[in-house]
PAZAKE-645076 format. One record per residue: x, y, z of N, C-alpha, C, CB in turn; residue in one letter. Coordinates in steps of 0.2 Angstrom, whole numbers, padded with zeros to 4 digits, always signed. Glycine has a CB too. Layout:
REM residues N
XYZXYZXYZXYZA ...
REM end
This chain:
REM residues 353
+0453+0395+0551+0458+0399+0550+0460+0400+0543+0463+0397+0553M +0460+0395+0539+0463+0394+0531+0457+0400+0528+0462+0384+0527A +0451+0398+0529+0445+0402+0525+0446+0409+0527+0436+0400+0528D +0449+0412+0533+0448+0418+0534+0454+0421+0531+0448+0420+0541N +0460+0417+0530+0467+0420+0525+0463+0422+0518+0474+0410+0524I +0462+0415+0515+0456+0416+0508+0453+0422+0508+0451+0412+0507T +0448+0424+0513+0443+0429+0513+0448+0435+0512+0438+0429+0519G +0453+0438+0517+0457+0442+0517+0462+0443+0511+0459+0440+0523M +0464+0438+0508+0468+0440+0502+0463+0440+0497+0473+0434+0501I +0457+0439+0496+0453+0442+0491+0451+0449+0492+0447+0437+0489K +0448+0450+0497+0446+0456+0499+0450+0462+0502+0442+0454+0503S +0456+0462+0504+0459+0467+0506+0465+0472+0502+0460+0464+0512A +0466+0469+0496+0471+0473+0492+0478+0467+0493+0473+0481+0496G +0477+0463+0493+0481+0456+0495+0484+0454+0486+0475+0449+0500I +0480+0454+0484+0483+0455+0475+0490+0460+0473+0477+0459+0471F +0487+0468+0477+0492+0473+0476+0497+0469+0479+0492+0480+0478L +0499+0467+0485+0505+0464+0488+0509+0460+0485+0505+0462+0493C +0506+0455+0481+0510+0451+0478+0516+0451+0474+0507+0448+0477L +0515+0456+0470+0519+0458+0465+0522+0464+0465+0517+0456+0460L +0518+0470+0468+0521+0475+0464+0523+0482+0469+0514+0476+0458I +0525+0478+0475+0532+0483+0478+0537+0482+0477+0533+0483+0485I +0540+0485+0472+0546+0484+0470+0550+0490+0471+0547+0480+0463P +0557+0487+0470+0561+0495+0469+0564+0498+0475+0556+0500+0468L +0563+0496+0480+0564+0498+0488+0569+0494+0492+0557+0499+0492L +0577+0496+0494+0579+0491+0497+0576+0492+0504+0587+0490+0498S +0578+0487+0508+0578+0487+0514+0576+0494+0518+0584+0484+0516P +0581+0498+0516+0582+0505+0518+0578+0508+0517+0587+0508+0517A +0576+0508+0511+0570+0511+0507+0574+0516+0502+0565+0515+0511G +0579+0513+0499+0583+0516+0495+0585+0512+0489+0589+0518+0498H +0586+0514+0483+0589+0510+0478+0595+0507+0478+0588+0512+0473I +0595+0500+0479+0603+0498+0480+0607+0501+0473+0604+0488+0479M +0613+0502+0474+0617+0504+0469+0620+0498+0464+0623+0508+0473A +0620+0493+0467+0623+0487+0462+0616+0485+0458+0626+0479+0468Q +0610+0489+0458+0604+0486+0456+0603+0486+0447+0597+0490+0459A +0607+0493+0446+0606+0494+0441+0609+0491+0434+0606+0497+0441Y +0606+0490+0428+0609+0487+0423+0609+0490+0419+0607+0482+0421D +0610+0488+0412+0607+0492+0405+0600+0493+0403+0610+0487+0398A +0596+0488+0408+0589+0490+0406+0586+0492+0414+0584+0482+0403Y +0587+0492+0418+0586+0495+0425+0589+0499+0426+0588+0492+0431M +0591+0506+0422+0594+0511+0424+0591+0515+0430+0594+0515+0420D +0597+0519+0432+0593+0524+0439+0586+0530+0438+0599+0530+0442S +0588+0530+0434+0583+0536+0430+0574+0532+0431+0586+0537+0420V +0574+0525+0428+0568+0522+0427+0566+0520+0435+0568+0514+0422K +0571+0517+0439+0570+0515+0445+0568+0520+0449+0573+0512+0447A +0570+0526+0449+0569+0532+0454+0561+0533+0453+0574+0538+0454G +0559+0536+0445+0552+0537+0444+0547+0531+0447+0550+0538+0435L +0550+0523+0446+0545+0519+0450+0546+0520+0457+0547+0512+0448L +0550+0521+0459+0551+0519+0467+0547+0525+0469+0560+0518+0471V +0545+0531+0466+0540+0536+0469+0533+0535+0468+0541+0543+0466E +0530+0532+0462+0527+0530+0461+0522+0524+0465+0529+0530+0456A +0528+0518+0468+0524+0514+0472+0523+0515+0478+0526+0509+0472Q +0527+0521+0480+0527+0524+0488+0521+0528+0488+0534+0530+0489R +0519+0532+0481+0511+0536+0483+0507+0530+0482+0508+0544+0478V +0507+0524+0478+0502+0520+0477+0501+0515+0483+0503+0517+0472L +0504+0514+0486+0505+0509+0495+0503+0515+0499+0514+0507+0498F +0503+0521+0498+0497+0527+0503+0490+0527+0500+0500+0535+0503N +0489+0522+0498+0482+0523+0494+0481+0527+0489+0476+0524+0497D +0485+0531+0486+0484+0537+0483+0483+0536+0476+0490+0542+0484R +0479+0533+0474+0480+0529+0467+0480+0533+0461+0473+0523+0465F +0476+0540+0459+0477+0543+0456+0484+0547+0453+0472+0545+0457E +0488+0547+0460+0494+0551+0459+0499+0546+0454+0498+0554+0467A +0498+0538+0458+0502+0533+0455+0499+0533+0448+0503+0524+0459A +0493+0532+0446+0493+0532+0440+0496+0536+0435+0489+0532+0440D +0495+0544+0437+0499+0549+0435+0506+0549+0434+0500+0552+0440S +0508+0544+0438+0516+0544+0437+0517+0539+0432+0521+0542+0442L +0513+0533+0434+0515+0529+0428+0514+0531+0421+0512+0525+0428Y +0510+0537+0420+0510+0538+0412+0516+0542+0412+0503+0543+0409S +0519+0545+0417+0524+0550+0415+0530+0543+0412+0527+0556+0423V +0531+0538+0417+0535+0534+0414+0533+0531+0407+0536+0527+0419F +0528+0530+0405+0526+0528+0398+0528+0532+0393+0518+0527+0398I +0526+0541+0396+0527+0545+0392+0534+0543+0388+0526+0551+0394E +0540+0543+0394+0547+0543+0394+0549+0537+0390+0549+0543+0401R +0548+0532+0392+0549+0525+0389+0542+0521+0385+0551+0520+0395Y +0540+0525+0378+0534+0521+0376+0535+0515+0374+0529+0524+0371P +0541+0512+0374+0540+0504+0371+0542+0500+0377+0545+0501+0363D +0543+0501+0383+0545+0497+0388+0539+0496+0390+0550+0500+0392D +0539+0487+0393+0533+0485+0395+0532+0488+0404+0533+0475+0394P +0536+0490+0407+0535+0491+0414+0531+0495+0416+0539+0493+0416A +0529+0501+0412+0527+0506+0414+0519+0505+0412+0530+0513+0411G +0517+0501+0408+0511+0498+0405+0509+0493+0411+0512+0495+0398Y +0513+0489+0413+0512+0484+0419+0511+0485+0424+0516+0480+0420F +0515+0490+0427+0514+0494+0434+0508+0498+0434+0522+0499+0436Y +0505+0501+0428+0500+0506+0428+0493+0502+0428+0500+0510+0422K +0492+0495+0426+0487+0489+0426+0489+0485+0433+0488+0484+0418A +0494+0486+0435+0495+0482+0444+0489+0488+0449+0506+0482+0448A +0493+0495+0447+0488+0500+0450+0480+0498+0450+0490+0506+0447A +0479+0498+0444+0472+0498+0443+0468+0491+0448+0471+0499+0435L +0474+0488+0446+0470+0480+0450+0469+0481+0457+0474+0472+0449L +0474+0486+0459+0476+0487+0467+0468+0492+0468+0486+0493+0468G +0467+0496+0466+0462+0500+0466+0456+0495+0466+0462+0504+0460E +0454+0492+0461+0451+0488+0459+0448+0482+0466+0456+0485+0454M +0454+0478+0468+0455+0475+0474+0452+0479+0481+0463+0474+0474S +0455+0486+0480+0456+0488+0487+0448+0490+0488+0462+0496+0489D +0443+0492+0483+0436+0493+0483+0431+0488+0482+0435+0498+0478R +0434+0482+0480+0430+0476+0478+0425+0476+0472+0427+0475+0485E +0428+0481+0468+0423+0484+0462+0428+0481+0457+0422+0494+0461E +0425+0478+0449+0426+0478+0445+0427+0485+0440+0423+0473+0444N +0431+0489+0442+0432+0496+0440+0434+0497+0433+0437+0500+0446L +0437+0493+0430+0442+0495+0426+0444+0489+0419+0449+0497+0430Y +0438+0486+0418+0441+0479+0416+0445+0479+0410+0435+0474+0414P +0442+0485+0406+0443+0485+0398+0451+0488+0398+0438+0490+0392E +0451+0494+0402+0457+0497+0403+0464+0492+0406+0454+0503+0408Q +0461+0489+0411+0465+0483+0414+0468+0477+0409+0461+0480+0418F +0464+0475+0406+0465+0470+0400+0469+0473+0394+0459+0467+0396N +0467+0481+0393+0471+0481+0387+0478+0484+0389+0467+0487+0382R +0478+0486+0395+0487+0487+0397+0492+0480+0396+0488+0489+0406L +0487+0475+0398+0492+0469+0399+0492+0466+0393+0490+0463+0405L +0488+0468+0388+0490+0465+0380+0495+0468+0377+0485+0466+0374D +0495+0476+0380+0501+0480+0377+0510+0477+0381+0500+0492+0378T +0507+0474+0388+0513+0471+0389+0517+0466+0386+0513+0468+0394V +0511+0462+0383+0512+0456+0380+0515+0457+0375+0506+0454+0379E +0513+0464+0371+0515+0465+0364+0523+0467+0365+0510+0471+0361F +0525+0472+0369+0532+0474+0370+0538+0467+0372+0531+0481+0376F +0535+0465+0376+0538+0459+0378+0540+0455+0373+0533+0455+0382T +0538+0452+0369+0537+0447+0365+0542+0450+0360+0530+0445+0364A +0540+0457+0358+0546+0460+0354+0554+0460+0356+0544+0468+0354G +0554+0461+0362+0560+0461+0366+0565+0454+0367+0557+0462+0372R +0559+0449+0366+0562+0440+0366+0566+0441+0362+0558+0434+0364L +0568+0443+0358+0572+0442+0352+0579+0444+0353+0569+0446+0347E +0580+0447+0358+0586+0451+0360+0592+0446+0362+0584+0458+0366S +0599+0447+0359+0603+0442+0362+0606+0443+0367+0607+0439+0359K +0605+0447+0370+0609+0448+0378+0602+0445+0383+0611+0459+0380D +0605+0440+0385+0602+0437+0390+0597+0441+0396+0606+0433+0393P +0602+0445+0399+0599+0450+0404+0592+0452+0402+0605+0456+0404R +0590+0456+0397+0585+0458+0395+0580+0455+0394+0585+0461+0392P +0583+0448+0390+0577+0444+0388+0575+0441+0394+0578+0439+0384R +0578+0440+0401+0576+0437+0408+0572+0442+0410+0581+0435+0414A +0572+0450+0411+0567+0455+0411+0561+0455+0409+0569+0459+0410W +0561+0454+0401+0555+0454+0399+0552+0447+0401+0555+0456+0392M +0555+0441+0402+0550+0435+0404+0549+0437+0412+0552+0426+0402Y +0551+0442+0416+0550+0442+0421+0542+0446+0421+0555+0446+0425L +0542+0452+0416+0537+0455+0415+0531+0453+0412+0540+0459+0413F +0532+0449+0408+0527+0443+0405+0524+0438+0408+0530+0439+0400S +0528+0435+0414+0525+0431+0420+0520+0436+0424+0531+0429+0425G +0523+0443+0426+0518+0449+0429+0513+0448+0427+0520+0456+0428H +0514+0449+0421+0506+0452+0417+0501+0445+0417+0507+0456+0407A +0502+0439+0417+0500+0435+0416+0497+0433+0423+0505+0431+0413R +0501+0434+0427+0500+0433+0436+0494+0437+0436+0508+0437+0441A +0494+0443+0436+0490+0448+0436+0483+0447+0432+0495+0454+0434Y +0483+0446+0428+0477+0443+0423+0476+0437+0424+0478+0442+0417R +0478+0433+0429+0475+0426+0434+0471+0429+0438+0480+0421+0438S +0475+0434+0442+0472+0436+0447+0465+0442+0447+0479+0440+0451L +0465+0443+0441+0460+0448+0438+0453+0442+0438+0464+0453+0428W +0455+0438+0435+0450+0431+0432+0449+0429+0439+0453+0424+0427E +0452+0428+0445+0449+0422+0450+0444+0428+0453+0457+0417+0457A +0445+0433+0453+0442+0439+0456+0434+0440+0453+0447+0446+0456R +0437+0441+0447+0431+0445+0442+0427+0442+0438+0433+0450+0438F +0432+0436+0436+0429+0431+0429+0431+0424+0431+0434+0434+0420G +0433+0421+0427+0433+0413+0427+0438+0410+0431+0433+0410+0421S +0436+0406+0436+0442+0404+0439+0445+0397+0437+0440+0403+0448L +0444+0395+0431+0448+0390+0427+0452+0393+0421+0443+0384+0423L +0450+0400+0419+0454+0405+0416+0462+0406+0421+0448+0412+0417S +0459+0409+0426+0464+0411+0432+0468+0404+0432+0460+0413+0441A +0467+0398+0433+0471+0393+0434+0476+0393+0428+0467+0386+0435V +0473+0392+0423+0477+0391+0416+0482+0397+0416+0471+0390+0409R +0480+0403+0416+0484+0409+0415+0491+0409+0421+0479+0417+0417T +0490+0405+0427+0494+0405+0432+0499+0400+0430+0492+0405+0439A +0498+0396+0427+0503+0391+0425+0508+0393+0421+0499+0385+0421F +0504+0397+0415+0508+0400+0410+0512+0406+0412+0503+0402+0404K +0511+0408+0419+0515+0414+0420+0520+0410+0425+0512+0422+0425A +0519+0405+0429+0526+0400+0431+0531+0399+0425+0523+0393+0434R +0528+0396+0419+0533+0395+0414+0536+0401+0410+0530+0390+0409A +0533+0407+0412+0538+0413+0409+0543+0413+0416+0534+0422+0408D +0542+0414+0421+0547+0414+0426+0552+0409+0426+0544+0414+0433Y +0550+0403+0423+0554+0397+0425+0559+0399+0418+0549+0389+0424D +0558+0401+0412+0560+0402+0407+0564+0408+0408+0555+0401+0403E +0563+0412+0411+0569+0419+0412+0574+0417+0417+0565+0425+0416G +0573+0413+0421+0578+0409+0426+0583+0405+0421+0573+0403+0431L +0582+0401+0416+0586+0398+0410+0590+0404+0407+0580+0394+0404K +0589+0410+0405+0592+0415+0401+0597+0420+0406+0587+0418+0398H +0593+0419+0412+0599+0423+0418+0596+0420+0425+0597+0433+0418D +0600+0416+0428+0599+0415+0434+0600+0418+0438+0600+0411+0435S +0604+0424+0438+0605+0430+0442+0599+0435+0443+0611+0434+0440T +0595+0435+0441+0589+0440+0441+0585+0435+0447+0585+0441+0433L +0587+0438+0451+0583+0433+0457+0576+0436+0459+0587+0433+0464T +0573+0441+0454+0567+0444+0455+0563+0438+0452+0567+0451+0451D +0563+0435+0448+0561+0430+0446+0558+0426+0451+0565+0428+0442L +0561+0423+0457+0559+0420+0462+0554+0423+0466+0564+0420+0466Y +0554+0428+0466+0547+0433+0467+0538+0429+0466+0547+0441+0461L +0539+0429+0459+0533+0426+0455+0535+0417+0458+0534+0427+0445G +0540+0416+0457+0539+0407+0458+0538+0405+0465+0546+0403+0455L +0540+0409+0470+0540+0409+0476+0531+0409+0478+0545+0415+0478G +0529+0414+0476+0522+0416+0476+0517+0411+0474+0520+0423+0472S +0520+0408+0468+0517+0403+0464+0515+0395+0467+0521+0403+0459Y +0523+0394+0469+0524+0387+0472+0520+0386+0480+0533+0386+0473H +0521+0392+0483+0517+0393+0491+0510+0392+0490+0518+0401+0495Y +0507+0397+0487+0501+0397+0486+0495+0391+0483+0502+0403+0484W +0499+0389+0477+0496+0383+0473+0497+0377+0478+0500+0383+0467K +0501+0378+0484+0501+0372+0487+0497+0372+0495+0510+0370+0489S +0496+0378+0495+0492+0380+0504+0487+0379+0500+0492+0389+0508A +0484+0380+0495+0476+0380+0494+0473+0375+0488+0475+0388+0491K +0478+0369+0487+0478+0366+0484+0472+0360+0486+0484+0364+0483A +0472+0359+0492+0466+0355+0496+0465+0348+0492+0459+0360+0495G +0462+0346+0491+0460+0339+0490+0465+0337+0483+0451+0338+0489I +0469+0341+0479+0471+0340+0473+0477+0338+0476+0470+0345+0467F +0481+0342+0481+0486+0338+0483+0485+0331+0487+0488+0342+0487R +0480+0333+0490+0479+0324+0496+0481+0320+0490+0468+0322+0498W +0477+0321+0485+0478+0314+0479+0482+0315+0474+0471+0311+0475F +0487+0318+0476+0494+0319+0472+0493+0324+0466+0498+0312+0469G +0489+0325+0463+0488+0329+0457+0493+0333+0458+0482+0332+0456I +0493+0339+0462+0499+0343+0464+0503+0342+0469+0497+0347+0466L +0508+0342+0469+0513+0344+0473+0512+0349+0479+0517+0347+0468K +0516+0345+0485+0517+0352+0491+0523+0354+0489+0517+0350+0500D +0521+0361+0488+0530+0365+0486+0528+0372+0491+0531+0368+0475E +0526+0370+0496+0528+0376+0500+0533+0379+0502+0526+0375+0505K +0537+0373+0505+0543+0374+0506+0548+0377+0502+0545+0370+0506D +0548+0374+0497+0550+0378+0491+0549+0385+0489+0549+0374+0487R +0543+0386+0489+0540+0394+0489+0542+0396+0493+0533+0395+0490G +0544+0395+0502+0545+0401+0504+0553+0401+0503+0542+0402+0510V +0557+0396+0501+0564+0398+0500+0564+0403+0495+0568+0391+0498E +0563+0401+0488+0563+0407+0484+0561+0413+0485+0560+0406+0481E +0554+0414+0490+0552+0420+0493+0560+0424+0496+0546+0417+0499L +0562+0420+0501+0567+0422+0504+0572+0424+0500+0568+0419+0508Y +0573+0422+0494+0580+0424+0492+0578+0429+0487+0586+0419+0490K +0572+0429+0485+0570+0436+0481+0570+0442+0485+0563+0435+0478A +0568+0441+0493+0568+0447+0497+0576+0448+0499+0563+0445+0504W +0581+0444+0500+0587+0445+0502+0592+0447+0495+0589+0437+0507R +0591+0446+0489+0594+0445+0485+0592+0448+0478+0594+0440+0485H +0586+0451+0476+0583+0452+0472+0586+0460+0469+0576+0451+0474S +0585+0461+0464+0586+0467+0463+0581+0474+0463+0589+0466+0458T +0574+0471+0462+0570+0476+0463+0563+0473+0468+0569+0480+0457I +0564+0469+0468+0558+0466+0472+0559+0462+0478+0555+0462+0469S +0565+0466+0483+0565+0465+0490+0559+0464+0494+0568+0470+0493R +0557+0472+0494+0550+0473+0498+0543+0469+0496+0548+0479+0497E +0543+0467+0489+0538+0465+0487+0538+0458+0489+0537+0467+0481S +0544+0455+0491+0544+0446+0493+0542+0447+0500+0552+0442+0492A +0546+0451+0502+0543+0452+0509+0536+0453+0511+0546+0457+0511R +0533+0456+0505+0525+0457+0509+0522+0450+0508+0518+0463+0503A +0526+0447+0501+0521+0440+0501+0522+0435+0508+0525+0434+0493V +0527+0437+0510+0531+0433+0516+0527+0435+0523+0542+0435+0518L +0523+0440+0523+0520+0443+0528+0513+0439+0527+0520+0450+0527I +0510+0437+0521+0505+0433+0521+0505+0425+0523+0503+0434+0515W +0512+0423+0521+0514+0416+0522+0514+0416+0528+0520+0414+0519V +0517+0421+0534+0518+0420+0539+0512+0419+0543+0523+0423+0541W +0507+0422+0542+0499+0422+0544+0496+0415+0542+0495+0430+0540L +0497+0413+0536+0496+0407+0534+0498+0401+0538+0499+0406+0528D +0504+0402+0541+0507+0395+0545+0509+0399+0552+0514+0392+0540I +0503+0404+0555+0502+0405+0561+0510+0407+0563+0498+0399+0564E +0514+0410+0561+0519+0415+0563+0518+0422+0565+0522+0416+0558E +0513+0422+0570+0510+0430+0569+0515+0436+0573+0502+0431+0574Y +0521+0433+0577+0524+0438+0578+0529+0439+0573+0527+0438+0584D +0531+0435+0568+0535+0438+0561+0529+0443+0558+0538+0431+0555S +0521+0441+0558+0518+0445+0554+0517+0453+0556+0513+0441+0554V +0517+0454+0563+0517+0460+0566+0522+0463+0565+0516+0460+0571I +0529+0461+0567+0534+0464+0567+0536+0468+0559+0538+0458+0569T +0535+0463+0554+0536+0466+0548+0530+0471+0546+0537+0460+0543I +0525+0468+0547+0518+0473+0545+0520+0480+0547+0511+0471+0548A +0522+0481+0554+0522+0488+0558+0527+0491+0553+0523+0488+0567R +0534+0487+0552+0538+0490+0547+0535+0494+0541+0543+0484+0545E +0531+0489+0539+0530+0492+0531+0527+0498+0533+0524+0487+0524A +0522+0498+0537+0516+0503+0540+0520+0509+0541+0512+0501+0548L +0526+0510+0544+0530+0516+0546+0532+0520+0537+0537+0512+0551E +0532+0515+0532+0533+0517+0525+0527+0519+0522+0536+0510+0522K +0523+0516+0524+0517+0517+0519+0510+0519+0525+0516+0510+0513F +0511+0524+0528+0506+0525+0535+0500+0525+0533+0508+0532+0539P +0498+0529+0526+0492+0529+0524+0487+0524+0520+0492+0533+0521Q +0492+0519+0520+0487+0513+0516+0483+0509+0520+0491+0508+0511G +0481+0503+0518+0478+0499+0521+0481+0492+0519+0470+0500+0521K +0485+0491+0515+0486+0484+0514+0489+0480+0519+0490+0483+0509S +0493+0485+0522+0497+0481+0528+0494+0479+0534+0503+0485+0531F +0489+0484+0535+0484+0484+0540+0480+0478+0543+0480+0488+0539L +0477+0474+0535+0475+0469+0536+0479+0463+0539+0473+0468+0531W +0483+0461+0537+0485+0456+0539+0488+0456+0547+0488+0453+0535P +0490+0463+0550+0493+0465+0557+0486+0463+0561+0495+0474+0557L +0482+0467+0560+0475+0467+0563+0472+0458+0563+0469+0473+0557A +0473+0455+0557+0472+0447+0560+0477+0444+0563+0471+0443+0554Q +0484+0445+0562+0489+0443+0569+0489+0443+0575+0493+0445+0570A +0485+0450+0577+0484+0453+0585+0478+0448+0586+0483+0463+0587Y +0473+0446+0581+0467+0444+0583+0469+0436+0584+0461+0447+0579F +0472+0433+0580+0473+0428+0582+0478+0426+0587+0473+0425+0577E +0481+0430+0590+0486+0430+0595+0484+0432+0602+0492+0435+0593K +0476+0433+0601+0470+0436+0606+0473+0441+0611+0467+0430+0610K +0477+0446+0606+0478+0452+0608+0473+0456+0606+0485+0455+0607D +0467+0456+0609+0462+0460+0605+0461+0467+0607+0456+0457+0605Y +0465+0470+0612+0466+0477+0612+0470+0480+0605+0470+0479+0619N +0474+0477+0603+0479+0479+0598+0474+0477+0591+0487+0474+0598A +0472+0471+0591+0467+0470+0586+0461+0476+0585+0463+0462+0587A +0458+0475+0590+0452+0482+0591+0455+0488+0588+0449+0483+0599L +0461+0491+0590+0462+0497+0588+0463+0498+0580+0467+0499+0593E +0467+0490+0576+0470+0492+0570+0462+0492+0566+0476+0486+0569T +0459+0488+0568+0453+0486+0564+0448+0493+0565+0448+0478+0566Y +0450+0497+0570+0446+0503+0571+0449+0508+0565+0447+0505+0578Q +0457+0507+0564+0460+0511+0559+0455+0510+0553+0468+0509+0558K +0456+0504+0551+0455+0502+0544+0447+0504+0542+0458+0493+0544L +0443+0503+0547+0437+0505+0547+0436+0513+0545+0436+0503+0554R +0440+0517+0547+0438+0522+0547+0442+0526+0540+0438+0524+0555M +0448+0521+0537+0450+0522+0531+0445+0518+0525+0457+0521+0531K +0441+0514+0525+0436+0508+0522+0430+0514+0522+0434+0499+0529I +0428+0516+0526+0419+0520+0528+0418+0526+0522+0419+0525+0537A +0423+0529+0519+0421+0534+0516+0421+0532+0508+0427+0539+0517P +0422+0527+0508+0422+0523+0500+0421+0517+0500+0428+0525+0495A +0417+0513+0503+0416+0506+0504+0414+0500+0498+0410+0506+0509P +0415+0504+0493+0415+0501+0488+0410+0495+0487+0421+0499+0487G +0409+0489+0487+0403+0483+0488+0402+0484+0495+0405+0475+0487N +0405+0484+0499+0404+0484+0506+0406+0477+0510+0398+0485+0507Y +0412+0474+0505+0414+0467+0508+0419+0470+0514+0418+0461+0502F +0423+0474+0512+0428+0476+0517+0424+0478+0524+0432+0481+0514N +0420+0482+0523+0416+0485+0529+0413+0479+0534+0409+0491+0527L +0411+0476+0529+0407+0470+0534+0412+0465+0538+0402+0464+0528I +0419+0464+0532+0422+0461+0538+0426+0465+0544+0427+0457+0536E +0425+0472+0543+0429+0476+0548+0424+0474+0554+0430+0484+0545C +0416+0476+0552+0413+0477+0558+0411+0470+0562+0406+0480+0555D +0413+0463+0557+0412+0456+0562+0418+0457+0566+0411+0448+0557Y +0424+0460+0564+0427+0457+0569+0429+0463+0574+0433+0454+0567Y +0427+0469+0572+0426+0474+0578+0422+0471+0585+0422+0481+0574L +0416+0467+0581+0411+0464+0585+0414+0460+0591+0406+0460+0581N +0419+0455+0587+0421+0450+0590+0426+0451+0595+0423+0446+0585Q +0430+0457+0594+0435+0460+0599+0432+0462+0603+0440+0463+0596C +0426+0469+0604+0423+0470+0609+0420+0464+0614+0418+0473+0606F +0416+0458+0611+0416+0454+0613+0420+0450+0618+0414+0452+0609D +0425+0448+0615+0430+0445+0619+0434+0449+0625+0436+0442+0615K +0433+0456+0624+0435+0460+0629+0429+0462+0633+0438+0466+0626L +0423+0459+0632+0417+0460+0637+0415+0465+0637+0418+0460+0642E +0416+0470+0632+0415+0476+0632+0407+0476+0628+0421+0481+0629M +0402+0474+0631+0395+0472+0629+0391+0477+0624+0391+0471+0636T +0390+0481+0628+0386+0489+0625+0392+0490+0618+0387+0497+0632D +0398+0489+0618+0400+0492+0612+0401+0487+0604+0407+0496+0614E +0401+0479+0608+0400+0475+0605+0393+0476+0599+0400+0471+0609A +0387+0477+0604+0383+0478+0601+0380+0483+0597+0381+0476+0603R +0384+0489+0599+0384+0493+0594+0388+0492+0588+0386+0499+0596R +0393+0490+0585+0397+0489+0581+0393+0483+0576+0405+0488+0585A +0389+0479+0580+0383+0476+0574+0377+0480+0572+0378+0470+0578A +0375+0486+0576+0370+0490+0572+0375+0496+0568+0365+0493+0578R +0379+0497+0570+0384+0500+0565+0383+0497+0558+0392+0500+0568D +0382+0490+0556+0382+0486+0552+0376+0485+0548+0384+0481+0554F +0369+0487+0552+0363+0488+0550+0362+0496+0548+0358+0485+0557K +0367+0499+0548+0363+0506+0544+0364+0505+0536+0367+0513+0546V +0370+0502+0533+0371+0500+0527+0369+0495+0524+0377+0499+0527Y +0368+0491+0528+0364+0482+0526+0360+0483+0520+0358+0478+0534L +0356+0487+0519+0351+0488+0513+0354+0490+0507+0346+0491+0514D +0361+0493+0508+0366+0494+0502+0370+0489+0499+0371+0499+0504K +0369+0484+0504+0376+0480+0501+0372+0475+0496+0381+0475+0507V +0377+0473+0490+0374+0472+0483+0373+0462+0486+0380+0475+0475P +0368+0459+0481+0368+0453+0482+0375+0448+0481+0363+0451+0477N +0379+0450+0478+0385+0446+0478+0388+0446+0486+0391+0449+0472D +0390+0451+0487+0394+0452+0494+0388+0450+0498+0396+0460+0496T +0383+0449+0499+0379+0447+0504+0378+0440+0501+0371+0450+0504R +0381+0435+0497+0381+0430+0498+0389+0428+0501+0379+0428+0492R +0394+0430+0500+0401+0429+0500+0401+0430+0507+0405+0434+0497K +0399+0436+0510+0399+0437+0517+0393+0433+0522+0399+0446+0518Q +0389+0429+0519+0383+0427+0523+0384+0426+0530+0382+0420+0520R +0390+0422+0532+0390+0419+0539+0391+0426+0543+0397+0414+0539L +0395+0429+0540+0397+0437+0545+0391+0440+0546+0402+0443+0542N +0386+0441+0540+0380+0445+0541+0376+0441+0545+0376+0447+0534I +0377+0437+0544+0370+0432+0550+0372+0431+0558+0370+0422+0548E +0380+0433+0559+0384+0435+0565+0381+0441+0567+0391+0435+0564H +0382+0447+0564+0382+0455+0565+0373+0454+0566+0386+0461+0557L +0368+0452+0561+0361+0451+0563+0360+0450+0570+0359+0445+0560K +0364+0444+0573+0360+0441+0579+0364+0446+0583+0361+0433+0580R +0370+0448+0583+0373+0452+0590+0370+0457+0589+0379+0453+0591A +0367+0462+0583+0363+0468+0584+0357+0467+0588+0360+0472+0578A +0355+0460+0589+0348+0459+0591+0348+0457+0600+0344+0453+0586R +0355+0455+0602+0356+0455+0609+0356+0460+0614+0361+0453+0609T 
REM end
């Protein structure tokens, strides 16, 4: 189970979900009390629309809206961060390092503008700047983990955590900071493995969940984002009914996107609701097949489709799903073959039966 979760997080765009579903209240509107001198209604409204199209996988449209934001607010780090986040979302969705230079250049710009504003005497704007500085480092860490150096990813994640902590020192009421802290504390603990067993890293999963709940219930712009992270937390702790309920709610808002279909499909599969899992993986495959990237996600879909058909004793369909995989096998790059070795071997065997 744990290996499956890790693979899904890396392959299905969950990077996108960790931090950048901001600005929507549970009802889908900006909360009136959320506005302050830094985050006014005009900024928030523009970012809301960009997030809506982004989570419907309309990456170019989202990028255009972030460009509009940057044109209006050229010294505001938020626009540069979300533009970078959208790029990472597309790269994660495609499982390809498509925009490394542009992505890192945008994050450099975020760090430049946040550093300039950290000299403000007003604690609220300073807390916001630590939030975006932390987010920038968190996203650089995610990029490093996927496309660069794991050691660099770990070091950068520690720096992101320090920014979130510093932000709370300046304004403890900016509960958006708990989104980053909760994500860090839970996943650091959940994936620490032998390091936690030897006491090198503390088990702070409960703390992480509490912080994510605080961000979900009380943050200014990060309520939906925190709930998205909690979907994956619930999947990790096998709270499948919660995953299904919240993922289905999210899909009502973002029906064209894939990000929430992945945990929904996995939750159905783990609950042994194979009919529902089959339907969900079929939806995913239809969305992935026209632009499969490096084929990691398509292999993931075909593996689970084969499994669902097999569990439902639909032998011919199970064999057909495995043979669909063989159609594109020659196009799969070596790196993907290595990462999906077990699933590929299974599908090859299934295709021969």
